[in-house]
ROFIKOL-690056 format. One record per atom (N, C-alpha, C, O): residue number from 1; residue in one letter; chain; atom name; y, x, z. Coordinates in Angstrom, 3 decimals, padded with zeros to 6 digits. Example, Ala and Ser with C-alpha at 12.3 -4.5 7.8 and 13.67 -1.06 7.14 Angstrom:
BEGIN
PT    k  r  c   a        yy        xx        zz
PT    1  A  A   N  -005.690   013.190   007.800
PT    1  A  A  CA  -004.500   012.300   007.800
PT    1  A  A   C  -003.300   013.200   007.800
PT    1  A  A   O  -003.319   014.236   008.465
PT    2  S  A   N  -002.250   012.850   007.080
PT    2  S  A  CA  -001.060   013.670   007.140
PT    2  S  A   C   000.030   012.900   007.870
PT    2  S  A   O   001.138   013.409   008.039
***
This chain:
BEGIN
PT    k  r  c   a        yy        xx        zz
PT    1  M  A   N   160.547   128.928   085.224
PT    1  M  A  CA   159.283   128.221   085.254
PT    1  M  A   C   158.918   127.676   083.877
PT    1  M  A   O   157.926   126.964   083.722
PT    2  I  A   N   159.718   128.013   082.897
PT    2  I  A  CA   159.450   127.553   081.535
PT    2  I  A   C   158.089   128.060   081.076
PT    2  I  A   O   157.323   127.307   080.475
PT    3  Y  A   N   157.779   129.314   081.349
PT    3  Y  A  CA   156.501   129.869   080.921
PT    3  Y  A   C   155.339   129.176   081.619
PT    3  Y  A   O   154.253   129.055   081.053
PT    4  F  A   N   155.564   128.724   082.839
PT    4  F  A  CA   154.561   127.954   083.561
PT    4  F  A   C   154.166   126.735   082.730
PT    4  F  A   O   152.980   126.451   082.563
PT    5  F  A   N   155.152   126.024   082.216
PT    5  F  A  CA   154.858   124.821   081.442
PT    5  F  A   C   154.191   125.146   080.110
PT    5  F  A   O   153.388   124.355   079.615
PT    6  D  A   N   154.509   126.294   079.526
PT    6  D  A  CA   153.803   126.708   078.311
PT    6  D  A   C   152.320   126.895   078.603
PT    6  D  A   O   151.466   126.462   077.830
PT    7  R  A   N   152.022   127.547   079.729
PT    7  R  A  CA   150.621   127.762   080.094
PT    7  R  A   C   149.952   126.445   080.490
PT    7  R  A   O   148.793   126.205   080.152
PT    8  L  A   N   150.685   125.598   081.204
PT    8  L  A  CA   150.129   124.299   081.557
PT    8  L  A   C   149.803   123.508   080.290
PT    8  L  A   O   148.774   122.835   080.226
PT    9  D  A   N   150.675   123.588   079.284
PT    9  D  A  CA   150.427   122.908   078.008
PT    9  D  A   C   149.152   123.432   077.340
PT    9  D  A   O   148.377   122.657   076.780
PT   10  K  A   N   148.939   124.745   077.402
PT   10  K  A  CA   147.714   125.315   076.815
PT   10  K  A   C   146.480   124.757   077.513
PT   10  K  A   O   145.496   124.399   076.866
PT   11  F  A   N   146.544   124.688   078.847
PT   11  F  A  CA   145.413   124.152   079.591
PT   11  F  A   C   145.197   122.677   079.253
PT   11  F  A   O   144.062   122.235   079.068
PT   12  M  A   N   146.287   121.923   079.174
PT   12  M  A  CA   146.178   120.512   078.847
PT   12  M  A   C   145.577   120.317   077.456
PT   12  M  A   O   144.762   119.419   077.244
PT   13  E  A   N   145.980   121.150   076.531
PT   13  E  A  CA   145.419   121.072   075.174
PT   13  E  A   C   143.923   121.361   075.220
PT   13  E  A   O   143.134   120.673   074.572
PT   14  Y  A   N   143.538   122.372   075.981
PT   14  Y  A  CA   142.132   122.734   076.137
PT   14  Y  A   C   141.331   121.557   076.705
PT   14  Y  A   O   140.207   121.306   076.270
PT   15  K  A   N   141.909   120.830   077.679
PT   15  K  A  CA   141.222   119.709   078.317
PT   15  K  A   C   141.385   118.399   077.557
PT   15  K  A   O   140.764   117.397   077.912
PT   16  G  A   N   142.217   118.394   076.509
PT   16  G  A  CA   142.460   117.163   075.760
PT   16  G  A   C   143.341   116.189   076.532
PT   16  G  A   O   143.148   114.975   076.461
PT   17  L  A   N   144.298   116.720   077.261
PT   17  L  A  CA   145.177   115.898   078.091
PT   17  L  A   C   146.578   115.822   077.511
PT   17  L  A   O   147.031   116.729   076.813
PT   18  N  A   N   147.250   114.729   077.812
PT   18  N  A  CA   148.695   114.657   077.585
PT   18  N  A   C   149.322   114.480   078.960
PT   18  N  A   O   148.613   114.406   079.964
PT   19  D  A   N   150.646   114.413   079.009
PT   19  D  A  CA   151.322   114.311   080.304
PT   19  D  A   C   150.839   113.108   081.106
PT   19  D  A   O   150.621   113.209   082.314
PT   20  N  A   N   150.671   111.973   080.437
PT   20  N  A  CA   150.257   110.756   081.124
PT   20  N  A   C   148.848   110.883   081.698
PT   20  N  A   O   148.616   110.528   082.854
PT   21  K  A   N   147.903   111.389   080.897
PT   21  K  A  CA   146.529   111.543   081.381
PT   21  K  A   C   146.477   112.503   082.562
PT   21  K  A   O   145.732   112.287   083.519
PT   22  L  A   N   147.275   113.567   082.487
PT   22  L  A  CA   147.306   114.538   083.576
PT   22  L  A   C   147.794   113.880   084.869
PT   22  L  A   O   147.191   114.057   085.928
PT   23  T  A   N   148.881   113.126   084.778
PT   23  T  A  CA   149.414   112.503   085.993
PT   23  T  A   C   148.424   111.505   086.589
PT   23  T  A   O   148.315   111.391   087.810
PT   24  V  A   N   147.708   110.789   085.738
PT   24  V  A  CA   146.724   109.827   086.230
PT   24  V  A   C   145.574   110.548   086.923
PT   24  V  A   O   145.183   110.170   088.028
PT   25  E  A   N   145.024   111.590   086.282
PT   25  E  A  CA   143.897   112.307   086.861
PT   25  E  A   C   144.281   113.032   088.144
PT   25  E  A   O   143.494   113.093   089.089
PT   26  V  A   N   145.488   113.577   088.175
PT   26  V  A  CA   145.939   114.341   089.333
PT   26  V  A   C   146.402   113.420   090.466
PT   26  V  A   O   146.341   113.786   091.639
PT   27  G  A   N   146.863   112.225   090.101
PT   27  G  A  CA   147.331   111.277   091.105
PT   27  G  A   C   148.784   111.501   091.498
PT   27  G  A   O   149.163   111.331   092.657
PT   28  I  A   N   149.585   111.884   090.519
PT   28  I  A  CA   151.016   112.059   090.772
PT   28  I  A   C   151.774   111.002   089.984
PT   28  I  A   O   151.206   110.328   089.125
PT   29  S  A   N   153.040   110.865   090.278
PT   29  S  A  CA   153.859   109.806   089.672
PT   29  S  A   C   153.910   109.903   088.158
PT   29  S  A   O   154.031   110.990   087.594
PT   30  N  A   N   153.817   108.754   087.513
PT   30  N  A  CA   153.920   108.676   086.065
PT   30  N  A   C   155.295   109.199   085.631
PT   30  N  A   O   156.315   108.823   086.210
PT   31  G  A   N   155.320   110.044   084.640
PT   31  G  A  CA   156.570   110.598   084.133
PT   31  G  A   C   157.031   111.843   084.859
PT   31  G  A   O   158.027   112.451   084.467
PT   32  L  A   N   156.324   112.237   085.915
PT   32  L  A  CA   156.756   113.380   086.708
PT   32  L  A   C   156.723   114.683   085.915
PT   32  L  A   O   157.618   115.516   086.060
PT   33  I  A   N   155.714   114.865   085.089
PT   33  I  A  CA   155.599   116.113   084.321
PT   33  I  A   C   156.779   116.248   083.363
PT   33  I  A   O   157.372   117.320   083.251
PT   34  G  A   N   157.117   115.165   082.677
PT   34  G  A  CA   158.258   115.204   081.761
PT   34  G  A   C   159.558   115.528   082.482
PT   34  G  A   O   160.361   116.324   081.997
PT   35  K  A   N   159.763   114.914   083.634
PT   35  K  A  CA   160.966   115.197   084.423
PT   35  K  A   C   160.969   116.643   084.895
PT   35  K  A   O   162.009   117.301   084.893
PT   36  A  A   N   159.809   117.131   085.296
PT   36  A  A  CA   159.714   118.514   085.773
PT   36  A  A   C   160.000   119.499   084.644
PT   36  A  A   O   160.616   120.542   084.862
PT   37  R  A   N   159.551   119.164   083.445
PT   37  R  A  CA   159.838   120.031   082.294
PT   37  R  A   C   161.349   120.143   082.084
PT   37  R  A   O   161.870   121.229   081.828
PT   38  K  A   N   162.050   119.001   082.196
PT   38  K  A  CA   163.502   119.005   082.007
PT   38  K  A   C   164.203   119.810   083.099
PT   38  K  A   O   165.156   120.543   082.836
PT   39  R  A   N   163.710   119.657   084.336
PT   39  R  A  CA   164.286   120.404   085.460
PT   39  R  A   C   163.910   121.873   085.405
PT   39  R  A   O   164.646   122.741   085.874
PT   40  G  A   N   162.742   122.133   084.819
PT   40  G  A  CA   162.233   123.505   084.776
PT   40  G  A   C   161.460   123.890   086.018
PT   40  G  A   O   161.225   125.072   086.273
PT   41  S  A   N   161.059   122.881   086.800
PT   41  S  A  CA   160.283   123.201   088.001
PT   41  S  A   C   159.412   122.017   088.402
PT   41  S  A   O   159.685   120.863   088.073
PT   42  L  A   N   158.359   122.357   089.123
PT   42  L  A  CA   157.414   121.373   089.639
PT   42  L  A   C   157.166   121.746   091.095
PT   42  L  A   O   157.042   122.927   091.419
PT   43  S  A   N   157.093   120.759   091.969
PT   43  S  A  CA   156.944   121.060   093.398
PT   43  S  A   C   155.607   121.731   093.685
PT   43  S  A   O   154.630   121.575   092.952
PT   44  Q  A   N   155.607   122.478   094.774
PT   44  Q  A  CA   154.394   123.164   095.205
PT   44  Q  A   C   153.281   122.161   095.481
PT   44  Q  A   O   152.118   122.418   095.170
PT   45  D  A   N   153.629   121.036   096.054
PT   45  D  A  CA   152.648   120.002   096.360
PT   45  D  A   C   151.975   119.483   095.090
PT   45  D  A   O   150.757   119.307   095.058
PT   46  N  A   N   152.764   119.240   094.051
PT   46  N  A  CA   152.201   118.728   092.802
PT   46  N  A   C   151.391   119.798   092.069
PT   46  N  A   O   150.380   119.490   091.439
PT   47  I  A   N   151.831   121.038   092.151
PT   47  I  A  CA   151.042   122.124   091.556
PT   47  I  A   C   149.705   122.238   092.285
PT   47  I  A   O   148.668   122.440   091.653
PT   48  S  A   N   149.728   122.111   093.606
PT   48  S  A  CA   148.484   122.153   094.383
PT   48  S  A   C   147.540   121.047   093.967
PT   48  S  A   O   146.331   121.259   093.874
PT   49  K  A   N   148.084   119.866   093.718
PT   49  K  A  CA   147.250   118.747   093.280
PT   49  K  A   C   146.602   119.038   091.924
PT   49  K  A   O   145.446   118.685   091.694
PT   50  I  A   N   147.341   119.673   091.046
PT   50  I  A  CA   146.792   120.038   089.733
PT   50  I  A   C   145.647   121.028   089.911
PT   50  I  A   O   144.577   120.859   089.327
PT   51  L  A   N   145.875   122.059   090.715
PT   51  L  A  CA   144.844   123.081   090.928
PT   51  L  A   C   143.626   122.506   091.638
PT   51  L  A   O   142.499   122.929   091.381
PT   52  Y  A   N   143.846   121.543   092.530
PT   52  Y  A  CA   142.731   120.907   093.223
PT   52  Y  A   C   141.920   120.043   092.254
PT   52  Y  A   O   140.690   120.025   092.309
PT   53  T  A   N   142.611   119.334   091.374
PT   53  T  A  CA   141.941   118.443   090.418
PT   53  T  A   C   141.169   119.239   089.374
PT   53  T  A   O   140.109   118.812   088.916
PT   54  Y  A   N   141.704   120.394   089.003
PT   54  Y  A  CA   141.069   121.230   087.984
PT   54  Y  A   C   140.728   122.592   088.588
PT   54  Y  A   O   141.441   123.569   088.359
PT   55  P  A   N   139.640   122.659   089.358
PT   55  P  A  CA   139.308   123.907   090.052
PT   55  P  A   C   138.981   125.061   089.102
PT   55  P  A   O   138.990   126.221   089.515
PT   56  E  A   N   138.698   124.758   087.857
PT   56  E  A  CA   138.399   125.822   086.898
PT   56  E  A   C   139.661   126.539   086.425
PT   56  E  A   O   139.575   127.632   085.864
PT   57  L  A   N   140.822   125.944   086.642
PT   57  L  A  CA   142.097   126.516   086.221
PT   57  L  A   C   142.470   127.660   087.163
PT   57  L  A   O   142.549   127.477   088.378
PT   58  D  A   N   142.696   128.826   086.594
PT   58  D  A  CA   143.033   130.007   087.390
PT   58  D  A   C   144.528   130.001   087.724
PT   58  D  A   O   145.374   130.026   086.830
PT   59  A  A   N   144.837   129.967   089.015
PT   59  A  A  CA   146.240   129.908   089.462
PT   59  A  A   C   147.016   131.157   089.067
PT   59  A  A   O   148.198   131.066   088.734
PT   60  N  A   N   146.368   132.329   089.098
PT   60  N  A  CA   147.061   133.563   088.707
PT   60  N  A   C   147.503   133.487   087.246
PT   60  N  A   O   148.591   133.944   086.896
PT   61  W  A   N   146.674   132.921   086.420
PT   61  W  A  CA   147.039   132.773   085.014
PT   61  W  A   C   148.183   131.770   084.876
PT   61  W  A   O   149.148   132.010   084.151
PT   62  L  A   N   148.063   130.648   085.579
PT   62  L  A  CA   149.063   129.594   085.465
PT   62  L  A   C   150.443   130.075   085.929
PT   62  L  A   O   151.450   129.800   085.276
PT   63  F  A   N   150.484   130.787   087.048
PT   63  F  A  CA   151.769   131.243   087.588
PT   63  F  A   C   152.268   132.537   086.963
PT   63  F  A   O   153.444   132.659   086.621
PT   64  L  A   N   151.362   133.503   086.817
PT   64  L  A  CA   151.775   134.863   086.480
PT   64  L  A   C   151.340   135.334   085.104
PT   64  L  A   O   151.709   136.429   084.678
PT   65  D  A   N   150.556   134.518   084.404
PT   65  D  A  CA   149.987   134.912   083.112
PT   65  D  A   C   149.114   136.150   083.262
PT   65  D  A   O   149.086   137.015   082.387
PT   66  E  A   N   148.400   136.222   084.388
PT   66  E  A  CA   147.472   137.320   084.639
PT   66  E  A   C   146.055   136.797   084.570
PT   66  E  A   O   145.746   135.739   085.118
PT   67  G  A   N   145.193   137.541   083.895
PT   67  G  A  CA   143.803   137.130   083.785
PT   67  G  A   C   143.611   136.076   082.714
PT   67  G  A   O   144.392   135.963   081.770
PT   68  E  A   N   142.554   135.313   082.889
PT   68  E  A  CA   142.189   134.281   081.922
PT   68  E  A   C   142.582   132.898   082.429
PT   68  E  A   O   142.793   132.689   083.624
PT   69  M  A   N   142.674   131.972   081.499
PT   69  M  A  CA   143.045   130.604   081.849
PT   69  M  A   C   142.011   129.985   082.794
PT   69  M  A   O   142.374   129.302   083.752
PT   70  L  A   N   140.741   130.222   082.528
PT   70  L  A  CA   139.674   129.640   083.335
PT   70  L  A   C   139.091   130.695   084.259
PT   70  L  A   O   138.959   131.861   083.887
PT   71  K  A   N   138.747   130.276   085.454
PT   71  K  A  CA   138.140   131.188   086.414
PT   71  K  A   C   136.841   131.707   085.835
PT   71  K  A   O   136.118   130.985   085.148
PT   72  S  A   N   136.557   132.947   086.116
PT   72  S  A  CA   135.374   133.571   085.522
PT   72  S  A   C   134.091   133.114   086.183
PT   72  S  A   O   133.054   133.034   085.525
PT   73  N  A   N   134.140   132.809   087.493
PT   73  N  A  CA   132.908   132.362   088.134
PT   73  N  A   C   132.659   130.908   087.801
PT   73  N  A   O   133.581   130.093   087.797
PT   74  K  A   N   131.405   130.586   087.522
PT   74  K  A  CA   131.060   129.230   087.134
PT   74  K  A   C   131.178   128.298   088.326
PT   74  K  A   O   130.681   128.605   089.409
PT   75  I  A   N   131.821   127.181   088.137
PT   75  I  A  CA   131.914   126.169   089.168
PT   75  I  A   C   130.828   125.145   088.893
PT   75  I  A   O   130.746   124.580   087.803
PT   76  H  A   N   129.989   124.914   089.907
PT   76  H  A  CA   128.856   124.016   089.739
PT   76  H  A   C   129.320   122.576   089.859
PT   76  H  A   O   129.892   122.170   090.871
PT   77  S  A   N   129.064   121.819   088.812
PT   77  S  A  CA   129.514   120.433   088.807
PT   77  S  A   C   128.541   119.509   089.519
PT   77  S  A   O   128.910   118.393   089.884
PT   78  S  A   N   127.313   119.949   089.724
PT   78  S  A  CA   126.359   119.123   090.450
PT   78  S  A   C   125.294   120.013   091.059
PT   78  S  A   O   125.192   121.195   090.732
PT   79  V  A   N   124.509   119.437   091.940
PT   79  V  A  CA   123.436   120.186   092.588
PT   79  V  A   C   122.450   120.692   091.548
PT   79  V  A   O   121.863   121.759   091.729
PT   80  A  A   N   122.257   119.956   090.471
PT   80  A  A  CA   121.321   120.367   089.429
PT   80  A  A   C   121.729   121.697   088.800
PT   80  A  A   O   120.871   122.433   088.313
PT   81  D  A   N   123.028   122.018   088.800
PT   81  D  A  CA   123.506   123.272   088.227
PT   81  D  A   C   123.283   124.462   089.144
PT   81  D  A   O   123.347   125.611   088.705
PT   82  L  A   N   123.020   124.190   090.423
PT   82  L  A  CA   122.885   125.279   091.376
PT   82  L  A   C   121.596   126.051   091.156
PT   82  L  A   O   120.592   125.483   090.725
PT   83  P  A   N   121.622   127.354   091.452
PT   83  P  A  CA   120.369   128.110   091.400
PT   83  P  A   C   119.370   127.518   092.401
PT   83  P  A   O   119.778   126.944   093.410
PT   84  T  A   N   118.086   127.650   092.135
PT   84  T  A  CA   117.047   127.027   092.946
PT   84  T  A   C   117.148   127.400   094.418
PT   84  T  A   O   116.911   126.555   095.281
PT   85  E  A   N   117.498   128.655   094.725
PT   85  E  A  CA   117.537   129.073   096.122
PT   85  E  A   C   118.596   128.340   096.942
PT   85  E  A   O   118.553   128.392   098.171
PT   86  Y  A   N   119.543   127.661   096.301
PT   86  Y  A  CA   120.570   126.932   097.022
PT   86  Y  A   C   120.234   125.454   097.175
PT   86  Y  A   O   120.936   124.739   097.889
PT   87  K  A   N   119.199   124.991   096.533
PT   87  K  A  CA   118.915   123.560   096.515
PT   87  K  A   C   118.261   123.055   097.796
PT   87  K  A   O   118.618   121.981   098.280
PT   88  K  A   N   117.316   123.801   098.356
PT   88  K  A  CA   116.562   123.291   099.483
PT   88  K  A   C   116.570   124.320   100.608
PT   88  K  A   O   116.239   125.485   100.390
PT   89  P  A   N   116.946   123.891   101.810
PT   89  P  A  CA   116.935   124.832   102.928
PT   89  P  A   C   115.509   125.204   103.314
PT   89  P  A   O   114.593   124.391   103.185
PT   90  D  A   N   115.320   126.451   103.795
PT   90  D  A  CA   113.990   126.860   104.240
PT   90  D  A   C   113.749   126.347   105.658
PT   90  D  A   O   114.599   125.660   106.224
PT   91  K  A   N   112.565   126.686   106.244
PT   91  K  A  CA   112.193   126.148   107.549
PT   91  K  A   C   113.175   126.535   108.644
PT   91  K  A   O   113.550   125.697   109.465
PT   92  S  A   N   113.595   127.797   108.665
PT   92  S  A  CA   114.514   128.218   109.728
PT   92  S  A   C   115.861   127.503   109.589
PT   92  S  A   O   116.484   127.143   110.588
PT   93  Q  A   N   116.301   127.301   108.356
PT   93  Q  A  CA   117.546   126.566   108.147
PT   93  Q  A   C   117.386   125.114   108.581
PT   93  Q  A   O   118.304   124.528   109.154
PT   94  M  A   N   116.223   124.536   108.309
PT   94  M  A  CA   115.977   123.154   108.722
PT   94  M  A   C   115.982   123.037   110.240
PT   94  M  A   O   116.480   122.051   110.784
PT   95  Q  A   N   115.424   124.049   110.938
PT   95  Q  A  CA   115.436   124.022   112.404
PT   95  Q  A   C   116.872   124.075   112.926
PT   95  Q  A   O   117.222   123.372   113.874
PT   96  I  A   N   117.676   124.895   112.314
PT   96  I  A  CA   119.081   124.997   112.711
PT   96  I  A   C   119.790   123.673   112.448
PT   96  I  A   O   120.558   123.195   113.283
PT   97  I  A   N   119.529   123.088   111.289
PT   97  I  A  CA   120.152   121.800   110.940
PT   97  I  A   C   119.741   120.734   111.950
PT   97  I  A   O   120.582   119.968   112.419
PT   98  E  A   N   118.454   120.678   112.286
PT   98  E  A  CA   117.969   119.689   113.235
PT   98  E  A   C   118.598   119.886   114.616
PT   98  E  A   O   118.970   118.916   115.276
PT   99  E  A   N   118.714   121.139   115.048
PT   99  E  A  CA   119.337   121.424   116.344
PT   99  E  A   C   120.808   121.008   116.346
PT   99  E  A   O   121.297   120.430   117.316
PT  100  L  A   N   121.501   121.307   115.258
PT  100  L  A  CA   122.905   120.908   115.158
PT  100  L  A   C   123.054   119.391   115.130
PT  100  L  A   O   123.993   118.847   115.710
PT  101  Q  A   N   122.128   118.709   114.457
PT  101  Q  A  CA   122.173   117.250   114.433
PT  101  Q  A   C   121.950   116.680   115.832
PT  101  Q  A   O   122.600   115.711   116.223
PT  102  K  A   N   121.026   117.286   116.584
PT  102  K  A  CA   120.776   116.844   117.956
PT  102  K  A   C   122.008   117.075   118.823
PT  102  K  A   O   122.405   116.196   119.588
PT  103  Q  A   N   122.617   118.260   118.706
PT  103  Q  A  CA   123.833   118.549   119.468
PT  103  Q  A   C   124.940   117.557   119.102
PT  103  Q  A   O   125.667   117.075   119.970
PT  104  N  A   N   125.053   117.266   117.825
PT  104  N  A  CA   126.055   116.305   117.359
PT  104  N  A   C   125.810   114.940   117.985
PT  104  N  A   O   126.743   114.289   118.455
PT  105  H  A   N   124.558   114.511   117.990
PT  105  H  A  CA   124.196   113.219   118.578
PT  105  H  A   C   124.543   113.199   120.068
PT  105  H  A   O   125.137   112.240   120.560
PT  106  D  A   N   124.165   114.268   120.783
PT  106  D  A  CA   124.454   114.351   122.213
PT  106  D  A   C   125.958   114.326   122.482
PT  106  D  A   O   126.417   113.663   123.412
PT  107  Q  A   N   126.706   115.040   121.679
PT  107  Q  A  CA   128.156   115.077   121.857
PT  107  Q  A   C   128.781   113.719   121.572
PT  107  Q  A   O   129.731   113.319   122.246
PT  108  R  A   N   128.258   113.011   120.581
PT  108  R  A  CA   128.766   111.663   120.309
PT  108  R  A   C   128.501   110.736   121.502
PT  108  R  A   O   129.346   109.920   121.870
PT  109  N  A   N   127.309   110.879   122.097
PT  109  N  A  CA   126.999   110.081   123.288
PT  109  N  A   C   127.948   110.426   124.429
PT  109  N  A   O   128.438   109.536   125.125
PT  110  D  A   N   128.208   111.717   124.621
PT  110  D  A  CA   129.147   112.144   125.666
PT  110  D  A   C   130.535   111.555   125.415
PT  110  D  A   O   131.187   111.078   126.344
PT  111  I  A   N   130.976   111.588   124.189
PT  111  I  A  CA   132.293   111.042   123.842
PT  111  I  A   C   132.347   109.557   124.168
PT  111  I  A   O   133.332   109.082   124.733
PT  112  E  A   N   131.300   108.823   123.819
PT  112  E  A  CA   131.261   107.392   124.119
PT  112  E  A   C   131.336   107.150   125.620
PT  112  E  A   O   132.051   106.252   126.065
PT  113  W  A   N   130.598   107.950   126.418
PT  113  W  A  CA   130.622   107.804   127.868
PT  113  W  A   C   132.034   108.063   128.393
PT  113  W  A   O   132.537   107.303   129.221
PT  114  F  A   N   132.676   109.137   127.913
PT  114  F  A  CA   134.032   109.454   128.352
PT  114  F  A   C   135.024   108.359   127.954
PT  114  F  A   O   135.947   108.049   128.707
PT  115  K  A   N   134.832   107.782   126.781
PT  115  K  A  CA   135.709   106.687   126.364
PT  115  K  A   C   135.589   105.509   127.327
PT  115  K  A   O   136.593   104.914   127.720
PT  116  K  A   N   134.353   105.175   127.704
PT  116  K  A  CA   134.134   104.065   128.632
PT  116  K  A   C   134.766   104.363   129.992
PT  116  K  A   O   135.395   103.492   130.592
PT  117  E  A   N   134.600   105.586   130.471
PT  117  E  A  CA   135.206   105.978   131.740
PT  117  E  A   C   136.724   105.915   131.664
PT  117  E  A   O   137.384   105.462   132.598
PT  118  L  A   N   137.263   106.369   130.556
PT  118  L  A  CA   138.713   106.322   130.355
PT  118  L  A   C   139.209   104.879   130.350
PT  118  L  A   O   140.248   104.573   130.934
PT  119  D  A   N   138.458   103.985   129.684
PT  119  D  A  CA   138.821   102.568   129.662
PT  119  D  A   C   138.825   101.975   131.078
PT  119  D  A   O   139.710   101.195   131.430
PT  120  K  A   N   137.820   102.358   131.890
PT  120  K  A  CA   137.760   101.872   133.267
PT  120  K  A   C   138.984   102.341   134.051
PT  120  K  A   O   139.603   101.564   134.778
PT  121  K  A   N   139.323   103.607   133.897
PT  121  K  A  CA   140.483   104.167   134.603
PT  121  K  A   C   141.764   103.474   134.146
PT  121  K  A   O   142.639   103.175   134.959
PT  122  Q  A   N   141.871   103.219   132.832
PT  122  Q  A  CA   143.058   102.548   132.317
PT  122  Q  A   C   143.173   101.135   132.873
PT  122  Q  A   O   144.272   100.682   133.191
PT  123  E  A   N   142.051   100.439   132.994
PT  123  E  A  CA   142.048   099.102   133.578
PT  123  E  A   C   142.528   099.144   135.027
PT  123  E  A   O   143.295   098.282   135.454
PT  124  M  A   N   142.076   100.148   135.782
PT  124  M  A  CA   142.513   100.287   137.174
PT  124  M  A   C   144.016   100.561   137.237
PT  124  M  A   O   144.714   099.991   138.075
PT  125  I  A   N   144.512   101.419   136.368
PT  125  I  A  CA   145.944   101.731   136.335
PT  125  I  A   C   146.741   100.486   135.986
PT  125  I  A   O   147.751   100.187   136.623
PT  126  D  A   N   146.282   099.758   134.968
PT  126  D  A  CA   146.970   098.531   134.564
PT  126  D  A   C   147.003   097.518   135.703
PT  126  D  A   O   148.016   096.855   135.927
PT  127  A  A   N   145.883   097.403   136.424
PT  127  A  A  CA   145.811   096.462   137.544
PT  127  A  A   C   146.771   096.885   138.650
PT  127  A  A   O   147.456   096.044   139.233
PT  128  L  A   N   146.822   098.170   138.939
PT  128  L  A  CA   147.743   098.669   139.965
PT  128  L  A   C   149.196   098.415   139.580
PT  128  L  A   O   150.010   098.007   140.409
PT  129  L  A   N   149.505   098.659   138.327
PT  129  L  A  CA   150.870   098.470   137.857
PT  129  L  A   C   151.269   097.002   137.841
PT  129  L  A   O   152.438   096.675   138.044
PT  130  S  A   N   150.324   096.130   137.606
PT  130  S  A  CA   150.636   094.698   137.579
PT  130  S  A   C   150.694   094.106   138.985
PT  130  S  A   O   151.156   092.981   139.175
PT  131  G  A   N   150.229   094.863   139.955
PT  131  G  A  CA   150.275   094.402   141.347
PT  131  G  A   C   149.150   093.476   141.722
PT  131  G  A   O   149.206   092.837   142.772
PT  132  S  A   N   148.141   093.383   140.903
PT  132  S  A  CA   147.046   092.466   141.209
PT  132  S  A   C   145.970   093.095   142.102
PT  132  S  A   O   145.008   092.425   142.477
PT  133  V  A   N   146.126   094.350   142.436
PT  133  V  A  CA   145.138   095.012   143.274
PT  133  V  A   C   145.844   095.481   144.538
PT  133  V  A   O   146.907   096.099   144.473
PT  134  C  A   N   145.258   095.190   145.666
PT  134  C  A  CA   145.809   095.668   146.929
PT  134  C  A   C   145.163   096.983   147.272
PT  134  C  A   O   143.949   097.141   147.139
PT  135  V  A   N   145.963   097.927   147.710
PT  135  V  A  CA   145.454   099.233   148.069
PT  135  V  A   C   145.603   099.377   149.579
PT  135  V  A   O   146.701   099.223   150.112
PT  136  K  A   N   144.497   099.673   150.272
PT  136  K  A  CA   144.510   099.848   151.722
PT  136  K  A   C   144.967   101.264   152.039
PT  136  K  A   O   144.583   102.226   151.373
PT  137  K  A   N   145.798   101.367   153.076
PT  137  K  A  CA   146.171   102.682   153.574
PT  137  K  A   C   145.164   103.060   154.633
PT  137  K  A   O   144.743   102.216   155.424
PT  138  M  A   N   144.789   104.268   154.654
PT  138  M  A  CA   143.833   104.722   155.662
PT  138  M  A   C   144.525   105.442   156.759
PT  138  M  A   O   143.879   105.899   157.701
***
């Protein structure tokens, strides 16, 4: 995994990072990169965090030295970077969105009703278990 760290160093240099800045941005333990360099390995979880934090970093390059350091497709950092056709939904898309929002609202109402019914049933069970309710035999 030594070559992995060489490539990681190149990426860090490109981003203007040192080990400490990387750990802070990625949200991993301080000093972890230095320890990993000495061990010659970094956990899959921590590598995933790096790739998640820096989506422009190409994993194939980082692991296998294949391709380029940065992904070739542009990653849009904000809605303003998106092509115009992606910014605003058309009428049919808006109708679909509105229908889905209505279904979502209805389902939330159903969930609330079921929760209330479940609470009522739980109260009855609790009362039966505590012996405070008499049950008639038919």
